[in-house]
mmCIF file of the N, C-alpha and C atoms, coordinates in Angstrom:
data_MODEL
# 
_entry.id   MODEL 
# 
loop_
_atom_site.group_PDB 
_atom_site.id 
_atom_site.type_symbol 
_atom_site.label_atom_id 
_atom_site.label_alt_id 
_atom_site.label_comp_id 
_atom_site.label_asym_id 
_atom_site.label_entity_id 
_atom_site.label_seq_id 
_atom_site.pdbx_PDB_ins_code 
_atom_site.Cartn_x 
_atom_site.Cartn_y 
_atom_site.Cartn_z 
_atom_site.occupancy 
_atom_site.B_iso_or_equiv 
_atom_site.pdbx_formal_charge 
_atom_site.auth_seq_id 
_atom_site.auth_comp_id 
_atom_site.auth_asym_id 
_atom_site.auth_atom_id 
_atom_site.pdbx_PDB_model_num 
ATOM 1   N N  . UNK A 1 1  ? 134.433 121.387 125.477 1.00 0.00 ? 1  UNK A N  1 
ATOM 2   C CA . UNK A 1 1  ? 135.981 122.777 124.775 1.00 0.00 ? 1  UNK A CA 1 
ATOM 3   C C  . UNK A 1 1  ? 137.469 122.668 125.441 1.00 0.00 ? 1  UNK A C  1 
ATOM 4   N N  . UNK A 1 2  ? 138.098 122.044 124.938 1.00 0.00 ? 2  UNK A N  1 
ATOM 5   C CA . UNK A 1 2  ? 139.398 122.673 125.695 1.00 0.00 ? 2  UNK A CA 1 
ATOM 6   C C  . UNK A 1 2  ? 139.770 123.508 126.586 1.00 0.00 ? 2  UNK A C  1 
ATOM 7   N N  . UNK A 1 3  ? 140.318 123.249 127.729 1.00 0.00 ? 3  UNK A N  1 
ATOM 8   C CA . UNK A 1 3  ? 140.181 124.566 128.585 1.00 0.00 ? 3  UNK A CA 1 
ATOM 9   C C  . UNK A 1 3  ? 141.173 125.095 128.265 1.00 0.00 ? 3  UNK A C  1 
ATOM 10  N N  . UNK A 1 4  ? 141.920 125.327 127.405 1.00 0.00 ? 4  UNK A N  1 
ATOM 11  C CA . UNK A 1 4  ? 143.642 125.415 127.082 1.00 0.00 ? 4  UNK A CA 1 
ATOM 12  C C  . UNK A 1 4  ? 143.005 126.517 125.673 1.00 0.00 ? 4  UNK A C  1 
ATOM 13  N N  . UNK A 1 5  ? 142.159 126.825 125.038 1.00 0.00 ? 5  UNK A N  1 
ATOM 14  C CA . UNK A 1 5  ? 141.372 127.431 124.241 1.00 0.00 ? 5  UNK A CA 1 
ATOM 15  C C  . UNK A 1 5  ? 141.203 128.895 124.584 1.00 0.00 ? 5  UNK A C  1 
ATOM 16  N N  . UNK A 1 6  ? 141.589 129.799 123.519 1.00 0.00 ? 6  UNK A N  1 
ATOM 17  C CA . UNK A 1 6  ? 140.968 131.046 124.459 1.00 0.00 ? 6  UNK A CA 1 
ATOM 18  C C  . UNK A 1 6  ? 140.700 131.640 123.427 1.00 0.00 ? 6  UNK A C  1 
ATOM 19  N N  . UNK A 1 7  ? 139.238 132.148 123.964 1.00 0.00 ? 7  UNK A N  1 
ATOM 20  C CA . UNK A 1 7  ? 138.167 133.258 122.234 1.00 0.00 ? 7  UNK A CA 1 
ATOM 21  C C  . UNK A 1 7  ? 138.933 134.680 122.598 1.00 0.00 ? 7  UNK A C  1 
ATOM 22  N N  . UNK A 1 8  ? 139.106 134.764 121.163 1.00 0.00 ? 8  UNK A N  1 
ATOM 23  C CA . UNK A 1 8  ? 139.227 136.305 121.435 1.00 0.00 ? 8  UNK A CA 1 
ATOM 24  C C  . UNK A 1 8  ? 139.105 137.278 120.605 1.00 0.00 ? 8  UNK A C  1 
ATOM 25  N N  . UNK A 1 9  ? 138.708 138.523 120.794 1.00 0.00 ? 9  UNK A N  1 
ATOM 26  C CA . UNK A 1 9  ? 137.697 139.478 119.588 1.00 0.00 ? 9  UNK A CA 1 
ATOM 27  C C  . UNK A 1 9  ? 139.145 140.401 119.282 1.00 0.00 ? 9  UNK A C  1 
ATOM 28  N N  . UNK A 1 10 ? 138.195 140.720 118.417 1.00 0.00 ? 10 UNK A N  1 
ATOM 29  C CA . UNK A 1 10 ? 138.861 141.801 117.425 1.00 0.00 ? 10 UNK A CA 1 
ATOM 30  C C  . UNK A 1 10 ? 141.081 142.148 117.636 1.00 0.00 ? 10 UNK A C  1 
ATOM 31  N N  . UNK A 1 11 ? 140.303 140.864 117.427 1.00 0.00 ? 11 UNK A N  1 
ATOM 32  C CA . UNK A 1 11 ? 142.080 140.176 116.388 1.00 0.00 ? 11 UNK A CA 1 
ATOM 33  C C  . UNK A 1 11 ? 141.773 140.422 114.818 1.00 0.00 ? 11 UNK A C  1 
ATOM 34  N N  . UNK A 1 12 ? 142.768 141.598 114.414 1.00 0.00 ? 12 UNK A N  1 
ATOM 35  C CA . UNK A 1 12 ? 143.400 141.506 112.909 1.00 0.00 ? 12 UNK A CA 1 
ATOM 36  C C  . UNK A 1 12 ? 143.290 140.522 111.772 1.00 0.00 ? 12 UNK A C  1 
ATOM 37  N N  . UNK A 1 13 ? 142.258 140.133 110.858 1.00 0.00 ? 13 UNK A N  1 
ATOM 38  C CA . UNK A 1 13 ? 143.337 139.585 110.430 1.00 0.00 ? 13 UNK A CA 1 
ATOM 39  C C  . UNK A 1 13 ? 144.328 140.560 108.770 1.00 0.00 ? 13 UNK A C  1 
ATOM 40  N N  . UNK A 1 14 ? 145.113 138.933 109.143 1.00 0.00 ? 14 UNK A N  1 
ATOM 41  C CA . UNK A 1 14 ? 146.561 139.802 108.176 1.00 0.00 ? 14 UNK A CA 1 
ATOM 42  C C  . UNK A 1 14 ? 146.545 139.593 106.550 1.00 0.00 ? 14 UNK A C  1 
ATOM 43  N N  . UNK A 1 15 ? 146.867 140.340 105.902 1.00 0.00 ? 15 UNK A N  1 
ATOM 44  C CA . UNK A 1 15 ? 146.879 140.199 104.662 1.00 0.00 ? 15 UNK A CA 1 
ATOM 45  C C  . UNK A 1 15 ? 147.192 139.404 104.046 1.00 0.00 ? 15 UNK A C  1 
ATOM 46  N N  . UNK A 1 16 ? 146.517 139.086 103.317 1.00 0.00 ? 16 UNK A N  1 
ATOM 47  C CA . UNK A 1 16 ? 147.050 138.039 102.151 1.00 0.00 ? 16 UNK A CA 1 
ATOM 48  C C  . UNK A 1 16 ? 148.240 137.988 101.669 1.00 0.00 ? 16 UNK A C  1 
ATOM 49  N N  . UNK A 1 17 ? 149.321 137.649 101.708 1.00 0.00 ? 17 UNK A N  1 
ATOM 50  C CA . UNK A 1 17 ? 150.533 138.010 101.086 1.00 0.00 ? 17 UNK A CA 1 
ATOM 51  C C  . UNK A 1 17 ? 151.208 137.092 99.957  1.00 0.00 ? 17 UNK A C  1 
ATOM 52  N N  . UNK A 1 18 ? 150.815 136.804 98.925  1.00 0.00 ? 18 UNK A N  1 
ATOM 53  C CA . UNK A 1 18 ? 151.365 136.027 97.618  1.00 0.00 ? 18 UNK A CA 1 
ATOM 54  C C  . UNK A 1 18 ? 152.908 135.641 97.604  1.00 0.00 ? 18 UNK A C  1 
ATOM 55  N N  . UNK A 1 19 ? 153.439 134.588 97.352  1.00 0.00 ? 19 UNK A N  1 
ATOM 56  C CA . UNK A 1 19 ? 154.034 134.126 97.123  1.00 0.00 ? 19 UNK A CA 1 
ATOM 57  C C  . UNK A 1 19 ? 155.118 135.273 95.959  1.00 0.00 ? 19 UNK A C  1 
ATOM 58  N N  . UNK A 1 20 ? 154.291 135.304 95.023  1.00 0.00 ? 20 UNK A N  1 
ATOM 59  C CA . UNK A 1 20 ? 155.486 136.003 93.482  1.00 0.00 ? 20 UNK A CA 1 
ATOM 60  C C  . UNK A 1 20 ? 154.580 137.901 93.924  1.00 0.00 ? 20 UNK A C  1 
ATOM 61  N N  . UNK A 1 21 ? 154.207 137.900 94.413  1.00 0.00 ? 21 UNK A N  1 
ATOM 62  C CA . UNK A 1 21 ? 153.379 139.569 94.858  1.00 0.00 ? 21 UNK A CA 1 
ATOM 63  C C  . UNK A 1 21 ? 154.606 140.692 94.380  1.00 0.00 ? 21 UNK A C  1 
ATOM 64  N N  . UNK A 1 22 ? 156.016 140.670 94.686  1.00 0.00 ? 22 UNK A N  1 
ATOM 65  C CA . UNK A 1 22 ? 157.047 141.118 95.084  1.00 0.00 ? 22 UNK A CA 1 
ATOM 66  C C  . UNK A 1 22 ? 157.661 141.221 93.309  1.00 0.00 ? 22 UNK A C  1 
ATOM 67  N N  . UNK A 1 23 ? 157.507 139.910 93.075  1.00 0.00 ? 23 UNK A N  1 
ATOM 68  C CA . UNK A 1 23 ? 158.145 139.876 91.513  1.00 0.00 ? 23 UNK A CA 1 
ATOM 69  C C  . UNK A 1 23 ? 156.690 140.860 90.439  1.00 0.00 ? 23 UNK A C  1 
ATOM 70  N N  . UNK A 1 24 ? 155.632 140.291 90.997  1.00 0.00 ? 24 UNK A N  1 
ATOM 71  C CA . UNK A 1 24 ? 155.163 140.868 89.704  1.00 0.00 ? 24 UNK A CA 1 
ATOM 72  C C  . UNK A 1 24 ? 154.879 142.488 89.959  1.00 0.00 ? 24 UNK A C  1 
ATOM 73  N N  . UNK A 1 25 ? 155.338 142.716 91.299  1.00 0.00 ? 25 UNK A N  1 
ATOM 74  C CA . UNK A 1 25 ? 154.774 144.516 91.630  1.00 0.00 ? 25 UNK A CA 1 
ATOM 75  C C  . UNK A 1 25 ? 156.491 145.290 90.396  1.00 0.00 ? 25 UNK A C  1 
ATOM 76  N N  . UNK A 1 26 ? 157.636 144.203 90.757  1.00 0.00 ? 26 UNK A N  1 
ATOM 77  C CA . UNK A 1 26 ? 158.948 144.963 89.974  1.00 0.00 ? 26 UNK A CA 1 
ATOM 78  C C  . UNK A 1 26 ? 158.785 144.788 88.597  1.00 0.00 ? 26 UNK A C  1 
ATOM 79  N N  . UNK A 1 27 ? 158.142 143.075 87.957  1.00 0.00 ? 27 UNK A N  1 
ATOM 80  C CA . UNK A 1 27 ? 158.517 142.789 86.305  1.00 0.00 ? 27 UNK A CA 1 
ATOM 81  C C  . UNK A 1 27 ? 158.130 144.290 85.612  1.00 0.00 ? 27 UNK A C  1 
ATOM 82  N N  . UNK A 1 28 ? 159.085 144.279 84.895  1.00 0.00 ? 28 UNK A N  1 
ATOM 83  C CA . UNK A 1 28 ? 158.450 144.969 83.233  1.00 0.00 ? 28 UNK A CA 1 
ATOM 84  C C  . UNK A 1 28 ? 158.857 143.868 82.162  1.00 0.00 ? 28 UNK A C  1 
ATOM 85  N N  . UNK A 1 29 ? 157.953 144.492 80.747  1.00 0.00 ? 29 UNK A N  1 
ATOM 86  C CA . UNK A 1 29 ? 158.116 143.553 79.830  1.00 0.00 ? 29 UNK A CA 1 
ATOM 87  C C  . UNK A 1 29 ? 159.552 143.505 79.207  1.00 0.00 ? 29 UNK A C  1 
ATOM 88  N N  . UNK A 1 30 ? 160.008 142.269 78.919  1.00 0.00 ? 30 UNK A N  1 
ATOM 89  C CA . UNK A 1 30 ? 161.289 141.724 78.866  1.00 0.00 ? 30 UNK A CA 1 
ATOM 90  C C  . UNK A 1 30 ? 161.264 141.285 79.997  1.00 0.00 ? 30 UNK A C  1 
ATOM 91  N N  . UNK A 1 31 ? 161.396 141.594 81.393  1.00 0.00 ? 31 UNK A N  1 
ATOM 92  C CA . UNK A 1 31 ? 162.197 141.000 81.649  1.00 0.00 ? 31 UNK A CA 1 
ATOM 93  C C  . UNK A 1 31 ? 161.765 139.670 82.994  1.00 0.00 ? 31 UNK A C  1 
ATOM 94  N N  . UNK A 1 32 ? 162.772 138.381 83.502  1.00 0.00 ? 32 UNK A N  1 
ATOM 95  C CA . UNK A 1 32 ? 162.489 137.490 83.404  1.00 0.00 ? 32 UNK A CA 1 
ATOM 96  C C  . UNK A 1 32 ? 162.896 136.705 84.795  1.00 0.00 ? 32 UNK A C  1 
ATOM 97  N N  . UNK A 1 33 ? 162.625 135.791 85.644  1.00 0.00 ? 33 UNK A N  1 
ATOM 98  C CA . UNK A 1 33 ? 163.444 135.037 86.375  1.00 0.00 ? 33 UNK A CA 1 
ATOM 99  C C  . UNK A 1 33 ? 163.096 133.100 86.344  1.00 0.00 ? 33 UNK A C  1 
ATOM 100 N N  . UNK A 1 34 ? 163.940 132.676 86.641  1.00 0.00 ? 34 UNK A N  1 
ATOM 101 C CA . UNK A 1 34 ? 164.234 131.278 86.824  1.00 0.00 ? 34 UNK A CA 1 
ATOM 102 C C  . UNK A 1 34 ? 163.676 130.840 88.525  1.00 0.00 ? 34 UNK A C  1 
ATOM 103 N N  . UNK A 1 35 ? 163.196 129.543 88.286  1.00 0.00 ? 35 UNK A N  1 
ATOM 104 C CA . UNK A 1 35 ? 162.410 128.932 89.202  1.00 0.00 ? 35 UNK A CA 1 
ATOM 105 C C  . UNK A 1 35 ? 163.140 127.492 89.048  1.00 0.00 ? 35 UNK A C  1 
ATOM 106 N N  . UNK A 1 36 ? 163.108 126.909 90.247  1.00 0.00 ? 36 UNK A N  1 
ATOM 107 C CA . UNK A 1 36 ? 163.539 125.134 90.537  1.00 0.00 ? 36 UNK A CA 1 
ATOM 108 C C  . UNK A 1 36 ? 162.968 124.412 89.937  1.00 0.00 ? 36 UNK A C  1 
ATOM 109 N N  . UNK A 1 37 ? 161.603 124.015 90.034  1.00 0.00 ? 37 UNK A N  1 
ATOM 110 C CA . UNK A 1 37 ? 160.774 123.263 89.953  1.00 0.00 ? 37 UNK A CA 1 
ATOM 111 C C  . UNK A 1 37 ? 159.619 123.322 88.756  1.00 0.00 ? 37 UNK A C  1 
ATOM 112 N N  . UNK A 1 38 ? 158.859 122.561 87.982  1.00 0.00 ? 38 UNK A N  1 
ATOM 113 C CA . UNK A 1 38 ? 158.009 122.360 87.517  1.00 0.00 ? 38 UNK A CA 1 
ATOM 114 C C  . UNK A 1 38 ? 156.902 122.785 88.191  1.00 0.00 ? 38 UNK A C  1 
ATOM 115 N N  . UNK A 1 39 ? 156.322 122.726 89.108  1.00 0.00 ? 39 UNK A N  1 
ATOM 116 C CA . UNK A 1 39 ? 155.406 122.979 90.035  1.00 0.00 ? 39 UNK A CA 1 
ATOM 117 C C  . UNK A 1 39 ? 155.744 124.673 90.482  1.00 0.00 ? 39 UNK A C  1 
ATOM 118 N N  . UNK A 1 40 ? 157.079 125.590 90.807  1.00 0.00 ? 40 UNK A N  1 
ATOM 119 C CA . UNK A 1 40 ? 157.165 126.462 91.204  1.00 0.00 ? 40 UNK A CA 1 
ATOM 120 C C  . UNK A 1 40 ? 156.890 127.386 89.724  1.00 0.00 ? 40 UNK A C  1 
ATOM 121 N N  . UNK A 1 41 ? 157.046 126.804 88.897  1.00 0.00 ? 41 UNK A N  1 
ATOM 122 C CA . UNK A 1 41 ? 156.860 127.085 87.534  1.00 0.00 ? 41 UNK A CA 1 
ATOM 123 C C  . UNK A 1 41 ? 155.126 127.254 87.106  1.00 0.00 ? 41 UNK A C  1 
ATOM 124 N N  . UNK A 1 42 ? 154.431 126.456 87.783  1.00 0.00 ? 42 UNK A N  1 
ATOM 125 C CA . UNK A 1 42 ? 152.660 126.461 87.460  1.00 0.00 ? 42 UNK A CA 1 
ATOM 126 C C  . UNK A 1 42 ? 152.950 127.676 88.394  1.00 0.00 ? 42 UNK A C  1 
ATOM 127 N N  . UNK A 1 43 ? 152.979 127.920 89.593  1.00 0.00 ? 43 UNK A N  1 
ATOM 128 C CA . UNK A 1 43 ? 152.386 129.083 90.413  1.00 0.00 ? 43 UNK A CA 1 
ATOM 129 C C  . UNK A 1 43 ? 153.023 130.375 90.214  1.00 0.00 ? 43 UNK A C  1 
ATOM 130 N N  . UNK A 1 44 ? 153.812 130.101 89.332  1.00 0.00 ? 44 UNK A N  1 
ATOM 131 C CA . UNK A 1 44 ? 154.090 131.740 89.446  1.00 0.00 ? 44 UNK A CA 1 
ATOM 132 C C  . UNK A 1 44 ? 153.486 131.927 87.813  1.00 0.00 ? 44 UNK A C  1 
ATOM 133 N N  . UNK A 1 45 ? 152.753 131.322 86.860  1.00 0.00 ? 45 UNK A N  1 
ATOM 134 C CA . UNK A 1 45 ? 151.953 131.181 85.719  1.00 0.00 ? 45 UNK A CA 1 
ATOM 135 C C  . UNK A 1 45 ? 150.843 131.945 86.700  1.00 0.00 ? 45 UNK A C  1 
ATOM 136 N N  . UNK A 1 46 ? 150.334 131.337 87.049  1.00 0.00 ? 46 UNK A N  1 
ATOM 137 C CA . UNK A 1 46 ? 148.612 131.523 87.895  1.00 0.00 ? 46 UNK A CA 1 
ATOM 138 C C  . UNK A 1 46 ? 148.882 132.445 88.552  1.00 0.00 ? 46 UNK A C  1 
ATOM 139 N N  . UNK A 1 47 ? 149.670 132.988 88.952  1.00 0.00 ? 47 UNK A N  1 
ATOM 140 C CA . UNK A 1 47 ? 149.999 134.453 89.282  1.00 0.00 ? 47 UNK A CA 1 
ATOM 141 C C  . UNK A 1 47 ? 150.231 135.263 88.572  1.00 0.00 ? 47 UNK A C  1 
ATOM 142 N N  . UNK A 1 48 ? 151.453 135.338 87.577  1.00 0.00 ? 48 UNK A N  1 
ATOM 143 C CA . UNK A 1 48 ? 151.360 136.377 86.673  1.00 0.00 ? 48 UNK A CA 1 
ATOM 144 C C  . UNK A 1 48 ? 149.569 136.404 85.712  1.00 0.00 ? 48 UNK A C  1 
ATOM 145 N N  . UNK A 1 49 ? 149.818 135.042 85.336  1.00 0.00 ? 49 UNK A N  1 
ATOM 146 C CA . UNK A 1 49 ? 148.723 135.349 84.390  1.00 0.00 ? 49 UNK A CA 1 
ATOM 147 C C  . UNK A 1 49 ? 147.066 136.465 85.038  1.00 0.00 ? 49 UNK A C  1 
ATOM 148 N N  . UNK A 1 50 ? 146.713 135.744 86.258  1.00 0.00 ? 50 UNK A N  1 
ATOM 149 C CA . UNK A 1 50 ? 145.915 136.357 87.414  1.00 0.00 ? 50 UNK A CA 1 
ATOM 150 C C  . UNK A 1 50 ? 146.081 138.121 86.967  1.00 0.00 ? 50 UNK A C  1 
ATOM 151 N N  . UNK A 1 51 ? 147.622 138.370 87.580  1.00 0.00 ? 51 UNK A N  1 
ATOM 152 C CA . UNK A 1 51 ? 147.630 139.726 87.834  1.00 0.00 ? 51 UNK A CA 1 
ATOM 153 C C  . UNK A 1 51 ? 147.841 140.696 86.035  1.00 0.00 ? 51 UNK A C  1 
ATOM 154 N N  . UNK A 1 52 ? 147.056 139.778 85.460  1.00 0.00 ? 52 UNK A N  1 
ATOM 155 C CA . UNK A 1 52 ? 147.164 140.277 83.716  1.00 0.00 ? 52 UNK A CA 1 
ATOM 156 C C  . UNK A 1 52 ? 147.732 140.447 82.989  1.00 0.00 ? 52 UNK A C  1 
ATOM 157 N N  . UNK A 1 53 ? 149.323 139.918 83.345  1.00 0.00 ? 53 UNK A N  1 
ATOM 158 C CA . UNK A 1 53 ? 150.295 139.549 82.530  1.00 0.00 ? 53 UNK A CA 1 
ATOM 159 C C  . UNK A 1 53 ? 150.750 138.660 81.617  1.00 0.00 ? 53 UNK A C  1 
ATOM 160 N N  . UNK A 1 54 ? 150.781 138.822 80.581  1.00 0.00 ? 54 UNK A N  1 
ATOM 161 C CA . UNK A 1 54 ? 151.500 137.438 79.303  1.00 0.00 ? 54 UNK A CA 1 
ATOM 162 C C  . UNK A 1 54 ? 153.388 137.041 79.161  1.00 0.00 ? 54 UNK A C  1 
ATOM 163 N N  . UNK A 1 55 ? 152.871 136.194 79.687  1.00 0.00 ? 55 UNK A N  1 
ATOM 164 C CA . UNK A 1 55 ? 154.006 135.824 79.615  1.00 0.00 ? 55 UNK A CA 1 
ATOM 165 C C  . UNK A 1 55 ? 154.098 133.859 78.925  1.00 0.00 ? 55 UNK A C  1 
ATOM 166 N N  . UNK A 1 56 ? 155.931 133.805 78.699  1.00 0.00 ? 56 UNK A N  1 
ATOM 167 C CA . UNK A 1 56 ? 156.411 132.686 78.146  1.00 0.00 ? 56 UNK A CA 1 
ATOM 168 C C  . UNK A 1 56 ? 156.786 132.334 78.970  1.00 0.00 ? 56 UNK A C  1 
ATOM 169 N N  . UNK A 1 57 ? 156.686 130.684 79.372  1.00 0.00 ? 57 UNK A N  1 
ATOM 170 C CA . UNK A 1 57 ? 158.127 129.789 79.946  1.00 0.00 ? 57 UNK A CA 1 
ATOM 171 C C  . UNK A 1 57 ? 158.617 129.542 79.218  1.00 0.00 ? 57 UNK A C  1 
ATOM 172 N N  . UNK A 1 58 ? 159.895 129.151 79.778  1.00 0.00 ? 58 UNK A N  1 
ATOM 173 C CA . UNK A 1 58 ? 160.823 127.701 78.653  1.00 0.00 ? 58 UNK A CA 1 
ATOM 174 C C  . UNK A 1 58 ? 161.500 126.869 80.009  1.00 0.00 ? 58 UNK A C  1 
ATOM 175 N N  . UNK A 1 59 ? 161.791 125.028 79.517  1.00 0.00 ? 59 UNK A N  1 
ATOM 176 C CA . UNK A 1 59 ? 162.382 124.413 80.504  1.00 0.00 ? 59 UNK A CA 1 
ATOM 177 C C  . UNK A 1 59 ? 164.155 125.168 79.946  1.00 0.00 ? 59 UNK A C  1 
ATOM 178 N N  . UNK A 1 60 ? 165.096 125.327 80.926  1.00 0.00 ? 60 UNK A N  1 
ATOM 179 C CA . UNK A 1 60 ? 166.342 125.269 80.415  1.00 0.00 ? 60 UNK A CA 1 
ATOM 180 C C  . UNK A 1 60 ? 167.262 124.225 80.732  1.00 0.00 ? 60 UNK A C  1 
ATOM 181 N N  . UNK A 1 61 ? 167.839 124.109 80.193  1.00 0.00 ? 61 UNK A N  1 
ATOM 182 C CA . UNK A 1 61 ? 169.471 122.962 79.945  1.00 0.00 ? 61 UNK A CA 1 
ATOM 183 C C  . UNK A 1 61 ? 169.657 122.327 81.523  1.00 0.00 ? 61 UNK A C  1 
ATOM 184 N N  . UNK A 1 62 ? 169.573 123.663 82.454  1.00 0.00 ? 62 UNK A N  1 
ATOM 185 C CA . UNK A 1 62 ? 169.898 123.018 83.373  1.00 0.00 ? 62 UNK A CA 1 
ATOM 186 C C  . UNK A 1 62 ? 168.802 122.569 84.144  1.00 0.00 ? 62 UNK A C  1 
ATOM 187 N N  . UNK A 1 63 ? 167.668 122.443 83.961  1.00 0.00 ? 63 UNK A N  1 
ATOM 188 C CA . UNK A 1 63 ? 166.510 121.900 84.417  1.00 0.00 ? 63 UNK A CA 1 
ATOM 189 C C  . UNK A 1 63 ? 165.821 122.091 84.984  1.00 0.00 ? 63 UNK A C  1 
ATOM 190 N N  . UNK A 1 64 ? 166.195 124.011 85.296  1.00 0.00 ? 64 UNK A N  1 
ATOM 191 C CA . UNK A 1 64 ? 165.186 125.049 85.836  1.00 0.00 ? 64 UNK A CA 1 
ATOM 192 C C  . UNK A 1 64 ? 164.059 125.795 84.906  1.00 0.00 ? 64 UNK A C  1 
ATOM 193 N N  . UNK A 1 65 ? 163.893 126.258 84.928  1.00 0.00 ? 65 UNK A N  1 
ATOM 194 C CA . UNK A 1 65 ? 162.795 126.881 84.296  1.00 0.00 ? 65 UNK A CA 1 
ATOM 195 C C  . UNK A 1 65 ? 162.330 128.376 84.288  1.00 0.00 ? 65 UNK A C  1 
ATOM 196 N N  . UNK A 1 66 ? 162.346 129.174 83.253  1.00 0.00 ? 66 UNK A N  1 
ATOM 197 C CA . UNK A 1 66 ? 162.172 130.104 83.225  1.00 0.00 ? 66 UNK A CA 1 
ATOM 198 C C  . UNK A 1 66 ? 161.443 130.574 82.825  1.00 0.00 ? 66 UNK A C  1 
ATOM 199 N N  . UNK A 1 67 ? 160.250 132.444 83.221  1.00 0.00 ? 67 UNK A N  1 
ATOM 200 C CA . UNK A 1 67 ? 159.501 132.862 83.186  1.00 0.00 ? 67 UNK A CA 1 
ATOM 201 C C  . UNK A 1 67 ? 159.790 134.326 82.536  1.00 0.00 ? 67 UNK A C  1 
ATOM 202 N N  . UNK A 1 68 ? 159.012 134.684 81.335  1.00 0.00 ? 68 UNK A N  1 
ATOM 203 C CA . UNK A 1 68 ? 159.466 136.083 80.941  1.00 0.00 ? 68 UNK A CA 1 
ATOM 204 C C  . UNK A 1 68 ? 157.776 136.471 80.966  1.00 0.00 ? 68 UNK A C  1 
ATOM 205 N N  . UNK A 1 69 ? 157.956 137.996 81.276  1.00 0.00 ? 69 UNK A N  1 
ATOM 206 C CA . UNK A 1 69 ? 157.045 139.038 81.023  1.00 0.00 ? 69 UNK A CA 1 
ATOM 207 C C  . UNK A 1 69 ? 157.334 139.376 80.029  1.00 0.00 ? 69 UNK A C  1 
ATOM 208 N N  . UNK A 1 70 ? 155.758 138.985 78.567  1.00 0.00 ? 70 UNK A N  1 
ATOM 209 C CA . UNK A 1 70 ? 156.054 139.723 77.075  1.00 0.00 ? 70 UNK A CA 1 
ATOM 210 C C  . UNK A 1 70 ? 155.306 140.760 76.960  1.00 0.00 ? 70 UNK A C  1 
ATOM 211 N N  . UNK A 1 71 ? 153.952 140.888 77.739  1.00 0.00 ? 71 UNK A N  1 
ATOM 212 C CA . UNK A 1 71 ? 153.151 142.160 77.483  1.00 0.00 ? 71 UNK A CA 1 
ATOM 213 C C  . UNK A 1 71 ? 152.259 142.351 78.761  1.00 0.00 ? 71 UNK A C  1 
# 
């Protein structure tokens, strides 16, 4: 084992914070937000559906994606 590795005890594990947690907590039915890439759209979709939201997404004319909470 490398001498620079130090074993520590009782270090708390930080709580996992998802990128879209703040948005999930604030969104109401009819609210929407925009993301830049399809990948971000997919990540937001998964997070919102897992949170129990019904959503709709659409590609915008500006090349971005908009996500609406529908229920």
